[in-house]
Every structure is written in structure tokens, then in C-alpha cells.
DSSP file (Angstrom, degrees, kcal/mol; ACC not computed):
  #  RESIDUE AA STRUCTURE BP1 BP2  ACC     N-H-->O    O-->H-N    N-H-->O    O-->H-N    TCO  KAPPA ALPHA  PHI   PSI    X-CA   Y-CA   Z-CA
    1    1 A M              0   0    0      0, 0.0     2,-0.1     0, 0.0     0, 0.0   0.000 360.0 360.0 360.0 144.5  -19.2    1.3  -10.9
    2    2 A G        -     0   0    0      1,-0.1     2,-0.4     0, 0.0     0, 0.0  -0.336 360.0-112.6 -79.4 161.9  -19.1   -2.4  -10.0
    3    3 A K        -     0   0    0     -2,-0.1     2,-0.1     2,-0.0    -1,-0.1  -0.794  31.5-165.7 -99.6 136.2  -20.2   -3.7   -6.6
    4    4 A G        -     0   0    0     -2,-0.4    -1,-0.0     1,-0.0     0, 0.0  -0.434  39.1 -93.1-110.9-174.6  -17.6   -5.2   -4.2
    5    5 A T        -     0   0    0     -2,-0.1    -2,-0.0     1,-0.0    -1,-0.0   0.615  49.8-123.9 -77.0 -14.0  -17.9   -7.3   -1.0
    6    6 A G  S    S+     0   0    0      4,-0.0     4,-0.2     1,-0.0     3,-0.1   0.605  85.7 106.5  82.8  11.5  -17.8   -4.2    1.1
    7    7 A L     >  +     0   0    0      1,-0.1     4,-2.5     2,-0.1     5,-0.3   0.512  48.1  93.0-101.8 -10.9  -14.8   -5.7    3.1
    8    8 A G  H  > S+     0   0    0      1,-0.2     4,-2.2     2,-0.2     5,-0.2   0.906  89.8  38.9 -56.4 -49.3  -12.0   -3.4    1.7
    9    9 A L  H  > S+     0   0    0      2,-0.2     4,-2.3     1,-0.2    -1,-0.2   0.802 115.7  51.7 -76.7 -26.7  -12.1   -0.7    4.3
   10   10 A S  H  > S+     0   0    0     -4,-0.2     4,-2.1     2,-0.2    -2,-0.2   0.901 114.2  44.1 -77.1 -37.4  -12.6   -3.0    7.3
   11   11 A I  H  X S+     0   0    0     -4,-2.5     4,-2.3     2,-0.2    -2,-0.2   0.916 114.3  50.4 -68.6 -43.2   -9.5   -5.2    6.1
   12   12 A S  H  X S+     0   0    0     -4,-2.2     4,-2.7    -5,-0.3     5,-0.2   0.920 109.0  51.1 -61.1 -44.5   -7.5   -2.1    5.4
   13   13 A Y  H  X S+     0   0    0     -4,-2.3     4,-3.3     1,-0.2     5,-0.3   0.937 109.1  51.1 -62.6 -42.1   -8.3   -0.7    8.8
   14   14 A G  H  X S+     0   0    0     -4,-2.1     4,-2.5     2,-0.2    -2,-0.2   0.941 112.8  45.5 -52.0 -50.3   -7.2   -4.0   10.5
   15   15 A I  H  X S+     0   0    0     -4,-2.3     4,-1.1     2,-0.2    -2,-0.2   0.970 117.3  44.0 -62.6 -55.9   -3.9   -3.9    8.6
   16   16 A V  H ><>S+     0   0    0     -4,-2.7     5,-2.7     1,-0.2     3,-0.5   0.888 115.4  48.0 -59.7 -45.1   -3.2   -0.2    9.4
   17   17 A A  H ><5S+     0   0    0     -4,-3.3     3,-1.6    -5,-0.2    -1,-0.2   0.880 106.9  56.4 -66.5 -36.0   -4.3   -0.5   13.0
   18   18 A N  H 3<5S+     0   0    0     -4,-2.5    -1,-0.2    -5,-0.3    -2,-0.2   0.794 107.8  48.7 -64.2 -25.4   -2.1   -3.5   13.5
   19   19 A Q  T <<5S-     0   0    0     -4,-1.1    -1,-0.3    -3,-0.5    -2,-0.2   0.293 126.1-101.1 -98.0  14.4    0.9   -1.5   12.3
   20   20 A G  T < 5S+     0   0    0     -3,-1.6    20,-0.4     1,-0.2    -3,-0.2   0.724  81.8 122.8  78.1  22.2    0.0    1.4   14.7
   21   21 A G      < -     0   0    0     -5,-2.7     2,-0.3    -6,-0.2    18,-0.2  -0.360  48.6-139.0-103.5-173.3   -1.6    3.7   12.2
   22   22 A K  E     -A   38   0A   0     16,-2.1    16,-2.8    -2,-0.1     2,-0.5  -0.960   5.4-140.4-139.9 159.7   -4.9    5.3   11.8
   23   23 A I  E     -A   37   0A   0     -2,-0.3     2,-0.4    14,-0.2    14,-0.2  -0.984  13.8-166.7-124.5 131.9   -7.3    6.0    8.9
   24   24 A Y  E     -A   36   0A   0     12,-2.9    12,-2.7    -2,-0.5     2,-0.4  -0.933   7.3-161.0-115.8 139.5   -9.1    9.2    8.5
   25   25 A A  E     -A   35   0A   0     -2,-0.4     2,-0.4    10,-0.2    10,-0.2  -0.967   8.4-169.0-125.2 141.3  -12.1    9.6    6.1
   26   26 A R  E     -A   34   0A   0      8,-2.1     8,-2.3    -2,-0.4     2,-0.2  -0.972  18.5-136.7-134.0 122.3  -13.7   12.6    4.6
   27   27 A N  E     -A   33   0A   0     -2,-0.4     6,-0.2     6,-0.2    -2,-0.0  -0.529   7.4-158.8 -74.3 138.2  -17.0   12.6    2.6
   28   28 A L    >   -     0   0    0      4,-2.6     3,-1.4    -2,-0.2    -1,-0.1  -0.295  47.2-101.5-111.7  43.6  -16.9   14.7   -0.5
   29   29 A D  T 3  S-     0   0    0      1,-0.3     4,-0.1     2,-0.1    -2,-0.0   0.871  89.0 -27.7  41.7  68.8  -20.7   15.1   -0.8
   30   30 A G  T 3  S+     0   0    0      2,-0.2    -1,-0.3     1,-0.1     3,-0.1   0.428 124.3  88.6  80.7  -2.4  -21.5   12.7   -3.5
   31   31 A K  S <  S-     0   0    0     -3,-1.4     2,-0.3     1,-0.4    -2,-0.1   0.342  98.9 -93.4-105.1   0.7  -18.3   12.8   -5.2
   32   32 A G        -     0   0    0      2,-0.0    -4,-2.6     0, 0.0    -1,-0.4  -0.790  45.8 -64.8 117.3-167.4  -16.6   10.1   -3.2
   33   33 A V  E     -A   27   0A   0     -2,-0.3     2,-0.5    -6,-0.2    -6,-0.2  -0.981  25.9-144.3-132.9 138.4  -14.4    9.7   -0.1
   34   34 A V  E     -A   26   0A   0     -8,-2.3    -8,-2.1    -2,-0.4     2,-0.5  -0.895  19.7-166.5 -94.1 123.6  -10.9   10.9    0.7
   35   35 A L  E     -A   25   0A   0     -2,-0.5     2,-0.5   -10,-0.2   -10,-0.2  -0.955   3.8-165.1-116.1 134.2   -9.0    8.4    3.0
   36   36 A L  E     -A   24   0A   0    -12,-2.7   -12,-2.9    -2,-0.5     2,-0.5  -0.994   6.0-156.6-117.7 124.0   -5.8    9.4    4.7
   37   37 A L  E     -A   23   0A   0     -2,-0.5     2,-0.5   -14,-0.2   -14,-0.2  -0.896  15.3-167.1 -98.9 120.6   -3.5    6.6    6.2
   38   38 A S  E     -A   22   0A   0    -16,-2.8   -16,-2.1    -2,-0.5     2,-0.4  -0.939   7.9-179.2-121.4 126.2   -1.3    8.0    8.9
   39   39 A Y        -     0   0    0     -2,-0.5     2,-0.4   -18,-0.2   -18,-0.1  -0.958  28.9-121.6-124.5 144.4    1.6    6.2   10.4
   40   40 A R        -     0   0    0     -2,-0.4     2,-0.4   -20,-0.4    -2,-0.0  -0.682  36.9-114.3 -78.9 135.1    3.9    7.3   13.2
   41   41 A S        -     0   0    0     -2,-0.4    -1,-0.1     1,-0.1     0, 0.0  -0.605  32.8-179.9 -80.9 131.6    7.5    7.4   12.0
   42   42 A T        +     0   0    0     -2,-0.4     2,-0.3     2,-0.1    -1,-0.1   0.287  45.5 109.5-111.4   3.5    9.7    4.9   13.7
   43   43 A L        -     0   0    0      4,-0.1     2,-0.3     3,-0.0    -2,-0.0  -0.628  48.9-160.9 -86.6 142.4   13.0    5.7   11.9
   44   44 A T     >  -     0   0    0     -2,-0.3     4,-2.4     1,-0.1     5,-0.2  -0.705  38.8 -96.9-110.2 175.8   15.8    7.3   13.6
   45   45 A K  H  > S+     0   0    0     -2,-0.3     4,-1.5     1,-0.3     5,-0.1   0.859 125.9  48.3 -58.0 -41.2   18.7    9.1   11.9
   46   46 A G  H  > S+     0   0    0      1,-0.2     4,-2.1     2,-0.2    -1,-0.3   0.884 109.4  52.0 -63.3 -45.9   20.8    6.0   12.2
   47   47 A R  H  > S+     0   0    0      1,-0.2     4,-2.6     2,-0.2    -2,-0.2   0.872 106.4  54.9 -62.1 -38.5   18.2    3.7   10.8
   48   48 A E  H  X S+     0   0    0     -4,-2.4     4,-2.2     1,-0.2    -1,-0.2   0.913 109.8  46.3 -63.9 -41.4   17.7    6.0    7.7
   49   49 A T  H  X S+     0   0    0     -4,-1.5     4,-2.0    -5,-0.2    -1,-0.2   0.904 109.8  53.4 -64.6 -42.3   21.3    5.8    6.9
   50   50 A E  H  X S+     0   0    0     -4,-2.1     4,-0.8     1,-0.2    -2,-0.2   0.938 111.1  47.2 -53.7 -50.5   21.3    2.1    7.4
   51   51 A M  H >< S+     0   0    0     -4,-2.6     3,-0.8     1,-0.2    -2,-0.2   0.895 110.1  51.8 -63.5 -39.9   18.3    1.8    4.9
   52   52 A E  H 3< S+     0   0    0     -4,-2.2    -1,-0.2     1,-0.2    -2,-0.2   0.873 114.2  45.0 -66.8 -31.2   20.0    4.1    2.3
   53   53 A N  H 3< S+     0   0    0     -4,-2.0     2,-0.5    -5,-0.2    -1,-0.2   0.561  85.4 110.9 -88.0  -3.8   23.1    1.9    2.6
   54   54 A D    <<  -     0   0    0     -4,-0.8    -3,-0.0    -3,-0.8    -4,-0.0  -0.594  54.9-159.4 -69.8 118.4   21.2   -1.3    2.4
   55   55 A S  S    S+     0   0    0     -2,-0.5     2,-0.6     2,-0.1    -1,-0.1   0.657  72.8  78.1 -80.5 -14.3   22.0   -2.9   -1.0
   56   56 A K  S    S-     0   0    0      1,-0.0    -2,-0.1    -3,-0.0     2,-0.1  -0.838  83.1-134.0 -91.9 118.9   19.0   -5.1   -1.0
   57   57 A K        -     0   0    0     -2,-0.6     2,-0.3     1,-0.1    25,-0.1  -0.356  19.7-113.8 -72.5 152.1   15.9   -3.1   -2.0
   58   58 A K        -     0   0    0     23,-0.5    25,-3.2    -2,-0.1     2,-0.4  -0.650  32.4-138.8 -83.5 140.7   12.6   -3.5    0.1
   59   59 A R  E     -b   83   0B   0     -2,-0.3     2,-0.4    23,-0.2    25,-0.2  -0.882  18.9-172.5-111.4 135.7    9.8   -5.1   -1.9
   60   60 A I  E     -b   84   0B   0     23,-2.6    25,-3.2    -2,-0.4     2,-0.6  -0.981  15.3-149.8-127.2 137.6    6.1   -4.0   -1.9
   61   61 A L  E     -b   85   0B   0     -2,-0.4     2,-0.5    23,-0.2    25,-0.2  -0.953  17.8-164.1-105.1 115.1    3.2   -5.7   -3.5
   62   62 A A  E     -b   86   0B   0     23,-2.6    25,-1.6    -2,-0.6     2,-0.4  -0.911   6.9-173.3-103.1 128.0    0.5   -3.1   -4.4
   63   63 A I  E     +b   87   0B   0     -2,-0.5     2,-0.3    23,-0.2    25,-0.2  -0.977  19.1 136.1-123.9 129.0   -3.0   -4.4   -5.2
   64   64 A D        -     0   0    0     23,-1.9     6,-0.1    -2,-0.4    23,-0.1  -0.947  47.5-137.0-164.9 148.6   -5.9   -2.4   -6.5
   65   65 A D  S    S+     0   0    0     -2,-0.3    23,-0.1     1,-0.1    24,-0.1   0.485  86.8  83.2 -88.7  -2.0   -8.6   -2.8   -9.2
   66   66 A E  S >> S-     0   0    0      1,-0.1     4,-1.7     2,-0.0     3,-0.9  -0.884  70.0-151.8-105.1 108.0   -8.2    0.9  -10.4
   67   67 A P  H 3> S+     0   0    0      0, 0.0     4,-2.7     0, 0.0     5,-0.2   0.830  93.8  55.8 -42.9 -43.4   -5.3    1.3  -12.9
   68   68 A I  H 3> S+     0   0    0      1,-0.2     4,-2.2     2,-0.2     5,-0.2   0.894 105.7  50.6 -66.6 -38.1   -4.7    4.9  -11.9
   69   69 A I  H <> S+     0   0    0     -3,-0.9     4,-2.0     2,-0.2    -1,-0.2   0.872 110.5  50.1 -65.8 -40.1   -4.2    4.0   -8.2
   70   70 A I  H  X S+     0   0    0     -4,-1.7     4,-3.1     2,-0.2     5,-0.2   0.938 111.7  48.4 -58.5 -52.5   -1.8    1.3   -9.2
   71   71 A R  H  X S+     0   0    0     -4,-2.7     4,-2.2     1,-0.2    -2,-0.2   0.908 113.9  44.6 -59.1 -44.4    0.2    3.7  -11.4
   72   72 A I  H  X S+     0   0    0     -4,-2.2     4,-2.2     2,-0.2    -1,-0.2   0.879 115.0  48.1 -69.7 -38.4    0.4    6.4   -8.8
   73   73 A S  H  X S+     0   0    0     -4,-2.0     4,-2.9     2,-0.2     5,-0.3   0.912 112.0  50.2 -65.8 -43.5    1.3    3.9   -6.0
   74   74 A E  H  X S+     0   0    0     -4,-3.1     4,-2.2     1,-0.2     5,-0.3   0.933 113.3  46.5 -63.4 -44.3    4.0    2.3   -8.2
   75   75 A K  H  X S+     0   0    0     -4,-2.2     4,-2.0    -5,-0.2    -2,-0.2   0.934 115.1  43.8 -63.4 -49.6    5.4    5.7   -9.0
   76   76 A V  H  X S+     0   0    0     -4,-2.2     4,-1.3     2,-0.2    -2,-0.2   0.954 117.7  44.7 -63.9 -55.1    5.4    7.1   -5.4
   77   77 A L  H  <>S+     0   0    0     -4,-2.9     5,-2.3     1,-0.2     4,-0.3   0.882 112.6  51.8 -66.4 -35.9    6.9    3.8   -3.8
   78   78 A T  H ><5S+     0   0    0     -4,-2.2     3,-1.7    -5,-0.3    -1,-0.2   0.932 107.2  53.9 -58.3 -48.6    9.5    3.5   -6.6
   79   79 A G  H 3<5S+     0   0    0     -4,-2.0    -1,-0.2    -5,-0.3    -2,-0.2   0.804 103.4  56.7 -57.6 -32.1   10.6    7.0   -5.9
   80   80 A E  T 3<5S-     0   0    0     -4,-1.3    -1,-0.3    -5,-0.1    -2,-0.2   0.504 126.9 -98.6 -82.4  -2.5   11.0    6.1   -2.3
   81   81 A G  T < 5S+     0   0    0     -3,-1.7   -23,-0.5    -4,-0.3     2,-0.2   0.555  77.8 135.5 101.8   9.0   13.4    3.3   -3.2
   82   82 A F      < -     0   0    0     -5,-2.3     2,-0.5   -25,-0.1    -1,-0.3  -0.591  57.5-124.5 -88.5 151.3   11.2    0.3   -3.1
   83   83 A E  E     -b   59   0B   0    -25,-3.2   -23,-2.6    -2,-0.2     2,-0.5  -0.861  37.6-153.2 -87.8 126.7   10.9   -2.5   -5.6
   84   84 A V  E     -b   60   0B   0     -2,-0.5     2,-0.4   -25,-0.2   -23,-0.2  -0.921  20.6-176.5-117.7 116.7    7.2   -2.5   -6.6
   85   85 A D  E     -b   61   0B   0    -25,-3.2   -23,-2.6    -2,-0.5     2,-0.3  -0.919  17.3-160.0-109.3 141.6    5.2   -5.4   -7.9
   86   86 A V  E     -b   62   0B   0     -2,-0.4     2,-0.3   -25,-0.2   -23,-0.2  -0.867  12.2-178.8-123.4 153.2    1.6   -4.6   -8.9
   87   87 A A  E     -b   63   0B   0    -25,-1.6   -23,-1.9    -2,-0.3     3,-0.1  -0.987  30.6-135.1-150.3 150.7   -1.6   -6.7   -9.3
   88   88 A C  S    S+     0   0    0     -2,-0.3     2,-0.3   -25,-0.2   -25,-0.1   0.611  87.9   0.7 -79.6 -16.8   -5.2   -5.9  -10.4
   89   89 A N  S  > S-     0   0    0      1,-0.1     4,-1.9   -24,-0.1     5,-0.1  -0.951  81.0 -92.6-159.0 175.1   -6.7   -8.0   -7.6
   90   90 A G  H  > S+     0   0    0     -2,-0.3     4,-2.6     2,-0.2     5,-0.2   0.907 118.1  55.2 -59.7 -47.0   -5.9  -10.2   -4.7
   91   91 A L  H  > S+     0   0    0      1,-0.2     4,-2.4     2,-0.2    -1,-0.2   0.890 109.2  45.9 -59.7 -43.4   -5.9  -13.4   -6.5
   92   92 A V  H  > S+     0   0    0      2,-0.2     4,-2.4     1,-0.2    -1,-0.2   0.884 111.3  54.7 -67.4 -38.3   -3.4  -12.2   -9.1
   93   93 A G  H  X S+     0   0    0     -4,-1.9     4,-2.0     2,-0.2    -2,-0.2   0.927 109.6  46.0 -51.7 -52.7   -1.3  -10.8   -6.3
   94   94 A Q  H  X S+     0   0    0     -4,-2.6     4,-2.6     1,-0.2     5,-0.2   0.911 112.1  51.6 -59.3 -44.7   -1.2  -14.2   -4.5
   95   95 A R  H  X S+     0   0    0     -4,-2.4     4,-2.2     1,-0.2    -1,-0.2   0.931 109.9  48.0 -59.6 -49.2   -0.4  -16.0   -7.6
   96   96 A N  H  X S+     0   0    0     -4,-2.4     4,-1.6     1,-0.2    -1,-0.2   0.834 111.0  51.9 -58.9 -38.3    2.5  -13.6   -8.4
   97   97 A D  H  X>S+     0   0    0     -4,-2.0     5,-2.5     2,-0.2     4,-0.8   0.920 109.2  49.6 -68.5 -44.5    3.9  -14.0   -4.8
   98   98 A R  H ><5S+     0   0    0     -4,-2.6     3,-0.7     1,-0.2    -2,-0.2   0.906 109.8  51.2 -65.8 -37.9    3.8  -17.9   -5.1
   99   99 A Q  H 3<5S+     0   0    0     -4,-2.2    -1,-0.2     1,-0.2    -2,-0.2   0.857 110.9  48.5 -63.5 -35.0    5.6  -17.8   -8.4
  100  100 A D  H 3<5S-     0   0    0     -4,-1.6    -1,-0.2    -5,-0.2    -2,-0.2   0.539 114.4-118.3 -81.3  -6.3    8.3  -15.5   -6.9
  101  101 A G  T <<5       0   0    0     -4,-0.8    -3,-0.2    -3,-0.7    -2,-0.1   0.845 360.0 360.0  74.5  31.9    8.7  -17.8   -3.9
  102  102 A I      <       0   0    0     -5,-2.5    -4,-0.2    -6,-0.1    -5,-0.1   0.410 360.0 360.0 -97.2 360.0    7.7  -15.2   -1.4
């Protein structure tokens, strides 16, 4: 496996915490780590109906260097009704967003 900068989890924590969420981690004894991101639901019944009736899809940019993670994320998010753009790293994600005028 390649070596990264080691900033991924700390950046993720900052984003999740800023949105009122929490990150839980479990060590799998030499097989890796399982991370669970938990967010409190803020939708009410009326808001869910509003989102279902909203003709404009919500758009998400998913970035990861692992192709399997991107495929799973895209499938889950699309199934939840989101329009999903994917990128293999942050630079590609930024470039795609600039091209789309976001």
C-alpha cells in the first residue's frame, strides 16, 4: 500500500464534527480499521416529503483513491436519490467542480 500524508482522518473528523456528527473507529487486529460515521437525523416528516417532491436532485462529490469505495459510495448515494460525481483524488475533484461551475 502507498503512503499518504496521514491527514485523511483528521480532515474527515473536522468535517464530520462540523456537521454535528461523530466518528467511531474499531481496530481489526492487523486487518485494518472500521470507521463508522454517525449523524443525527434532522429531517422531519414534512421535510422528507419536501425533499421527495423537489425536482432538483441534490448533488454530491465523492472522492477516494480506492475504486471499490467509490463504486459502493456511488451506488448507495444514487439509491438515496442523489446525483453523484466521483473523483479518484482531491485535485481531480477540484478540477471537475471548476469545470462544472460549482
